[in-house]
VEXGURO-956796 format. One line per field, with one value per residue (C-alpha): residue number from 0; chain; x, y, z. Coordinates in steps of 0.5 Angstrom, whole numbers, plus 500, padded with zeros to 3 digits. Layout:
N
resi [NUM,...] $
chain [A,...] $
u [X,...] $
v [Y,...] $
w [Z,...] $
//
This chain:
267
resi [0,1,2,3,4,5,6,7,8,9,10,11,12,13,14,15,16,17,18,19,20,21,22,23,24,25,26,27,28,29,30,31,32,33,34,35,36,37,38,39,40,41,42,43,44,45,46,47,48,49,50,51,52,53,54,55,56,57,58,59,60,61,62,63,64,65,66,67,68,69,70,71,72,73,74,75,76,77,78,79,80,81,82,83,84,85,86,87,88,89,90,91,92,93,94,95,96,97,98,99,100,101,102,103,104,105,106,107,108,109,110,111,112,113,114,115,116,117,118,119,120,121,122,123,124,125,126,127,128,129,130,131,132,133,134,135,136,137,138,139,140,141,142,143,144,145,146,147,148,149,150,151,152,153,154,155,156,157,158,159,160,161,162,163,164,165,166,167,168,169,170,171,172,173,174,175,176,177,178,179,180,181,182,183,184,185,186,187,188,189,190,191,192,193,194,195,196,197,198,199,200,201,202,203,204,205,206,207,208,209,210,211,212,213,214,215,216,217,218,219,220,221,222,223,224,225,226,227,228,229,230,231,232,233,234,235,236,237,238,239,240,241,242,243,244,245,246,247,248,249,250,251,252,253,254,255,256,257,258,259,260,261,262,263,264,265,266] $
chain [A,A,A,A,A,A,A,A,A,A,A,A,A,A,A,A,A,A,A,A,A,A,A,A,A,A,A,A,A,A,A,A,A,A,A,A,A,A,A,A,A,A,A,A,A,A,A,A,A,A,A,A,A,A,A,A,A,A,A,A,A,A,A,A,A,A,A,A,A,A,A,A,A,A,A,A,A,A,A,A,A,A,A,A,A,A,A,A,A,A,A,A,A,A,A,A,A,A,A,A,A,A,A,A,A,A,A,A,A,A,A,A,A,A,A,A,A,A,A,A,A,A,A,A,A,A,A,A,A,A,A,A,A,A,A,A,A,A,A,A,A,A,A,A,A,A,A,A,A,A,A,A,A,A,A,A,A,A,A,A,A,A,A,A,A,A,A,A,A,A,A,A,A,A,A,A,A,A,A,A,A,A,A,A,A,A,A,A,A,A,A,A,A,A,A,A,A,A,A,A,A,A,A,A,A,A,A,A,A,A,A,A,A,A,A,A,A,A,A,A,A,A,A,A,A,A,A,A,A,A,A,A,A,A,A,A,A,A,A,A,A,A,A,A,A,A,A,A,A,A,A,A,A,A,A,A,A,A,A,A,A,A,A,A,A,A,A] $
u [892,895,890,893,889,889,886,883,883,877,879,880,873,870,873,871,864,864,867,861,856,858,858,851,849,847,845,848,845,850,848,843,840,836,835,831,833,832,827,830,826,831,835,841,838,842,840,842,839,841,842,835,831,824,824,818,818,812,811,806,803,808,814,818,818,818,823,827,826,828,835,836,835,840,834,835,842,842,845,849,851,852,848,853,851,856,861,861,858,851,851,846,851,854,849,842,837,830,824,816,812,805,802,803,809,808,810,803,807,810,806,806,812,816,814,816,823,824,829,833,833,836,841,844,841,841,834,833,835,830,825,826,826,820,816,818,816,810,808,809,804,799,801,802,795,796,803,801,796,798,797,790,788,789,786,790,792,795,799,802,804,807,811,813,815,819,823,824,827,833,835,836,841,836,829,825,817,814,806,806,798,796,791,788,782,783,782,786,792,792,792,798,802,802,805,810,812,812,817,821,822,823,828,832,832,833,827,825,818,815,807,802,798,801,798,801,808,807,804,810,816,821,823,819,823,818,820,818,815,819,825,825,829,829,824,825,825,820,822,817,818,812,811,809,804,802,795,792,788,793,794,802,800,795,800,805,801,798,806,808,801,803,810,807,802,805,799] $
v [318,316,314,314,312,307,300,299,292,288,290,297,297,294,299,305,302,302,309,311,308,311,318,317,315,321,318,312,308,303,298,303,300,304,301,304,300,292,294,294,298,299,293,293,298,299,302,308,313,316,323,327,320,320,314,312,308,304,299,296,301,302,299,305,309,316,314,312,319,322,318,320,327,327,329,323,319,312,306,304,305,311,316,319,325,325,320,324,323,327,333,338,344,342,339,342,337,339,335,336,333,330,336,343,347,354,360,364,371,371,371,365,368,369,362,360,364,362,356,360,366,361,358,366,366,374,377,378,371,368,372,370,363,364,367,362,356,359,360,352,350,355,360,366,369,368,370,376,372,369,362,363,366,360,352,346,344,351,350,344,347,352,347,343,349,352,345,345,352,351,346,341,335,331,332,328,327,324,322,330,329,324,329,331,328,323,329,334,329,327,334,335,329,332,338,335,331,337,341,335,335,342,343,336,335,328,326,320,320,316,314,309,309,304,307,314,311,308,314,319,314,312,306,303,301,296,295,289,289,291,289,293,292,293,287,288,294,295,299,303,304,307,314,320,322,316,313,309,304,302,295,295,301,296,290,294,297,289,287,292,291,283,285,289,283,280,276] $
w [306,314,319,326,332,338,340,347,349,353,360,358,354,361,365,361,361,368,368,364,368,374,371,370,377,381,388,390,397,400,405,408,415,420,427,433,439,437,432,425,420,414,413,408,403,396,390,385,382,375,374,372,373,377,381,385,392,394,399,404,409,415,412,413,407,411,415,409,406,413,413,405,407,413,418,421,422,419,423,418,411,406,402,396,391,386,389,396,402,402,406,406,408,401,397,395,398,397,401,399,405,405,408,405,408,406,411,412,412,406,399,394,390,396,399,392,392,400,398,394,399,404,399,397,390,388,389,381,379,385,383,375,377,381,376,371,375,378,370,369,375,374,380,376,377,385,386,390,395,402,403,407,400,396,396,398,391,390,397,395,388,392,396,390,386,392,392,384,384,388,382,388,387,390,391,396,395,401,398,396,393,398,401,395,391,385,379,382,383,376,374,379,377,370,373,377,370,366,372,372,365,365,370,370,377,380,384,389,389,395,394,397,390,385,379,381,381,375,372,374,374,370,375,381,387,391,398,403,410,416,416,410,404,396,393,386,381,375,369,367,359,357,352,355,357,359,358,364,360,355,356,358,363,366,366,369,375,376,376,382,386,386,388,394,397,403,404] $
//
């Protein structure tokens, strides 16, 4: 019996390992800095997001989390640094970058289904395909029964579901979420957080989720980045190695929540 093959030396093996890691990286943020005059808000921020990862960002109030998202989405220019998607400079004209804001952003003259499909319409997705995707996503988040209603005919929580569904529907390269459930009560938040995780796992998008709620961050994310006070940088990352669905009273969940809380404290 004849065996043929090749051998890889240590250097080549290391290079292959680096290449494999780079293939897994969807988003790379290098030396991101944002200044407003003499005020440095974001100071040399560096991190990566793996393809299909749900990463949460937490930090002290006023540290610049929304400014951070605005720079990542290109709504605001950076002073220094770069944001790469699949190794290329992030460009909204080329990449699907979706943004879910703190306040619902529904178009009042469009039905729920039309609102969910709006992003796909802008991206030029054929009508049959966007209606199909819209119906599938609405079914996942419980919007099917109100598909033909208008935003003023549904609740605040449903309007936020519309915004989240619309963002996922375009199958974004990067989905940015800025405290999307901050205005809702605790019971609704838990319900919508479960819906978010279900959508993320179904669609497979790469998500950056900003929140001031530490329990929410530990509940939804695979990894949490903790930011410092201004000038803001990444203080530490915490890997959330917990099974889903997550149990809020699990001792490991409680310990991770405490760990993140201690990292945020500045006093």
